[in-house]
N, C-alpha and C positions, 0 to 999 in steps of 0.2 A: 518453488520456493523463492521468497525475497532474498536478495542478497545486497550487501552495502556496496560492493563493488564488482564489475564485470570487466573482462578485458578482452580487446579485440585485436587480433595479429593480423596485419596487411602483408601478405605474401604474394600479391598478384603481378608484381613486375617482371619484365622479361630478363632484365639482368644483362643487359647487352655488353656492358663493359667487362663482364667476365668471359667475353669471347665463347670460344667452343666449348667450356666448361657449362654454361647454362643452355646450350642448344637444344638439349632435349631434357633439361632438370631446372626445375624451380630454384632460385638462389637458396632459399632456407634448407633446401634438401642436399646441398653441396657438403661435401666431406670436408673434415677438419680435424688437423692433428691425429690422423690415422684412424681413431676410433669414433670419432663424434661427427655428428651433422651441425650446421649453422643453427638450424632450430632449436638444438638441444639447450643452448644457454638462455633463451627466451623462456622456454617451457620450463626449465629448471628453476629459473628465478620466480616464476609465478608459484610453482609447488612450494618453494620455500617462503615464500610471501603469504601462503594460505589462501591465494585467489584461485577457486576451483571452477568458475565458469569461464570458458574461454571460446570466443568466436573466431575461426581461423578462416579470412576472407581470402579466398583462393581465385586464379584466373588462369595463369599461364602454366601449362605443363603440370596440372594438380596431381596426377596419380602417383607417383612415386612418393611425393611428399604425404599424400593422404595415407598412402599404405604404410609408410614408415610410422606415422604418428598413431594410426589405427585409433584405439579407445581412449589413448592417454594414460594407459595403465602403467607404462615404464617410468612416467613421471609422477604417478600418483594422482593422476587428473581425471578419474574416472568414477566420481560419486554417483549415486543413483539419482540423485535430483539436480545434477549439474554436469561439469565435465567439459569435453571437447565437443564443439560443434562446428561442423564444416559449412560455411556460408559460400555457395558456388553460385556463378551466374545463372540467371534464370529467365524465362521468357515472360512478358507481361504485355497483354493485349496486342500479341503477335510479334512483340519486338523484345529482341535478346538483350538484357540489362548488362552490357559490359560496363566496367568500372573505367572512368575517365581520369581519376586520381585518387588520392587517399581519403578526402573529405567526402568525394561523391561515392566512393565505395562504404564508407560508414553510414552515410545517409540511406542508401538501399537497403541496408540490414538493421536499421534502427529498432525495428520490431523484436530484435532479438534483445535488445537492451531492455525495452519495455517489459519484455516478458518475465524478466527476473526484478522488475521495480527498482533497480539498482540507483542509488544515490549518485555514483561516480563511475565515470568510463575511463578507463586506462586503454591509450592507443599505442601500439607496439609494433616494432619491425621485427621481421624474424631472421635477419642476416646479419646480426651484429654480434661481436664477440666481448661479454662482459658478466659480471654477477651483480644483481642488485636486489635490496630487500626493498620492494615496492610499498610495504608499509610505512618505511620512513618517508618516503616521497609523500605519501597520503597523509601523514601527520603534519608535514611541512606545508602542504596545501592547506589544510584545516587551520593551522595556528596562523596562516597568512589571510585567512578569509578569501582565498583566491577563487575565481571562476574557472581559471586555466593555470596550469602549472606545466611548464616545459622543462624536461631534464637537459641539462647542458653541461659541456665538458670543454675544457681548454685543448685547442688543437694547435699543431703547428702552423705559423703564419703562412707558410707556403702551400698548406692544403685549406686553408680557410674558404677559398672561392667554391669548395665542393659542397659546402653546408650552408644551412641558415644561420646567420650570425646575429647574435643579440647584443644589446645594451642594455644595462640594467642600472638602477639607482641603488642607495646604499642598503636599501630593504630587500632587494632582489627583484623589486618590480621591474619588469620588462618596459623599456621606454621606446624602443624601436626594435625591428626586426626585419631583416633584409635576406631574402631566399637567393643562395647561391650568387653573391655580388662579384661583378667584375674586379672591383678594387675593394676588398674587405677593410671595414673601418676597425675591426677588433679581431679576436680569435676565440670569443666564447660561442662555440657552436652548438646548435641544437642537435640532441641526439635522436631527433624524430620520434620521440617518446613524450606522449601528452597525456595529462590527467585534466579531465573535466568534470564539473558539477554537471549532471545529466540534463537538468533543466536547462543551464546555459548552453550546453553543447547542442540541444534541440532547437533553441532559439538562433544560435550563430548559423546553424545549417539551413534555417528557413528564412534568413534575411537576404534580401537581394535578388537578382535573377538567378535561378537554379543553375543555368548554364554557365554561371560565371563563378559559383561556390563549387571549386572544383578539387582544390588541394589545400591541405592545412597550412603548408608554409607559404604559399603564394597568396592564398586569399583568406582563409579563416582567421589565422593568427595576426597579420597586419590589420585586417578589418576590425577584430575585436580592440586591438591597442588603439586604433583611431578612433574608436567609439567609447572610450574610457573603461571598457571591461577590465577587470583586475586580473591582469596576466602576470604570473611570478615565473622566476627561473629556480629550479633545484641543482644546485651546483654539484656534480658527481665527480669526484676526485680520485677514484679508482681506475684500474685499467678498462679501457673501452676502445674497439676499433670498430670502425664500419668497413666491411669487406666487398664493398660494392666494385673494386676493381682487382685487375689481376694482381697489381703490385701490393695492394693492402692485405689480399688472401694470403700471398706468399709471405709478407713481412709478419702477419699474425702467426703464422706457423713457425718462422724462425724466432720470434718472441717467446713462444711456448718452449722451443728447444734451449733457448739461451737463459731461461730463468727456471730454475727448480722448483720455485714457489709459485709458477705462473697460475694465477686465479685460484691457488690453493687447490689444484686439482688432485694433490695427493693426500688431502687433508679432509677427511670424509664428513667431518663435523662442522665444517666452515662451508656453509651453503653449498652442499655438494652439486656438482653437475652430473646429472643422469643422461643415459643413452640407452637407446633399445638394444638388448642383447640378440646377435643373430646366432648364438649356438654354435659357434665354429670352434674348430680344435685350437689348441695354441700355436703360435707361431714357432717356427723351428728353424734354428740356425745350424747348417750343416759344417762337415768337418773343414770346408775351406772357406765358410763365412766369416766375416769381419764386420762387427756393428759397433760404432762408435757415436756418442752424443746423439742418439736417434730414438725414435719411437716406431715400433713395428707391430701392426694390429694382428689380430688373430687370423689363423688360416693362410699365413704367408709363410713362404719358404725362402730362405737367404742362404745362398751358396757363394756369393761374391762379395763385395766390400760396401758398405753402407755408412757413409759419414754425415753427420749433421744434416739429417734428413728424416721426414716422416714417410711412413710406408702404410698404406692403406691396406685392409684387409684382403685376402685371398690374391695377394701379390706375389711372384716368382721372380727372384734375381738370380740369374743361372751363374756359374762358375766363371771366374775372371771378369765379370761385369763389375762396374765402378759407378756408384751413384753418390754425388756431393752436392750438398746444399740444395737438395731437390724436394719437391713436394710431390709424392707419388699417390695419385688418387686410387680408390680400389680396383681390383680385378685386371691389373696390369701385368704384362709378362716382359721382363727384360732378359733379352737373349744373352747368350756367352759373348764375353768380350765387348759388350757394349759400354759405353763411357758417356755419361750424363753430368752436367754441372749447371748449377742456377736454372733449373727447369721445373715447371709444374708438368706432370704427365696426366693427360686427362683419362679418365675411367674408361677401361675396357682396352686401352691401346697396347699392341704388341710392338715391341721396340726389337727391330731387327738383330741379327748377329753381326758383330763388329761395327755396330752404328755409333757415330761419335757426333755429339753436340754439347759444346762448352760455350754456352751462351755468356756475352759480357752484361747482359741484363736479363731480368726474367722474363721467359716466354713460356707459352702453353704449346706443348706438343701433343699434337692430335693425329688420328689416323688421316687426315686430310694434308696435313703439312709435313709429314715426315721428310720427304724427299726435298722439300724446300727449305727447311731450318737446318738439318744435319747431312752428315755423309757416311758412307760405309767406307772405312778403311780397307784399303786393298792388302 
């Protein structure tokens, strides 16, 4: 059935900057805020924007993510004539079609867009923390008669080199775009979220040598601006954080703990964030358990002290253990008398009894580096 707009979520990157956290897990499947996965925020925004045809472009470690999303029913993205479609690497004329970049990935699966005769294509990332009504972005796009609209947000100048940096005129038209500049000239950063007219996207992906049209930020957007294509920015002013690094993932979790109104997660009518229920029992705080300014997911048992931390599902914190300013991913066992501070504990780790790690900057504790990062008190 024909749709006005379809979405494509690019989830294929290895996420190497998240180190051990993504060694066996695609970035969008990483746990956040105890109960969520990163992909929940993008899927929830789509559901709240009434966009129900979504292509999920996978490549690296896709199984866990695909199993988690399933049919999309948890986000009400499972209509009979649309819903979630997994777009995976395939063989063509004896060659496996691996994705070389964001634009290359979209070009490989352009038949998905054509199938629904969509007028607009929304290109998204699956590893960002934010909530957006994409229909407002579409209205902005149409009002400005844009061919391409880039969602943009102001970032700290010290972080600007991590992003594509835009310069705009007084009408929001983009006059320059530089991908991850060594010396940024501004701090208006691309969110990696693009809205295209389908006809313009198809043309831009076909122009030039195909082995050079690899990435939106490095190739397609700069080429479009240089050719005089009407490229506009959509200035997003609410909370947004790209969690491509260990530090940003940690800080986003801390932001949630420090702000009781974080993304309106406690207000069900304000663009709610949906997540897949695991049908686990409630968490339990035992007699010696103490929890302050923290979030504890279902299936967890706390008999120690947890302060200003997020505790993923099915985690056990034993007696006299102390967790401070930590992000504990799911299925972790913290043994008695252990003490952790300023640490992300990777999924499935068993922290030994009497183990101590008080980090002066955020680190990822994994089964492979327990002895290197911390020590056992005698």
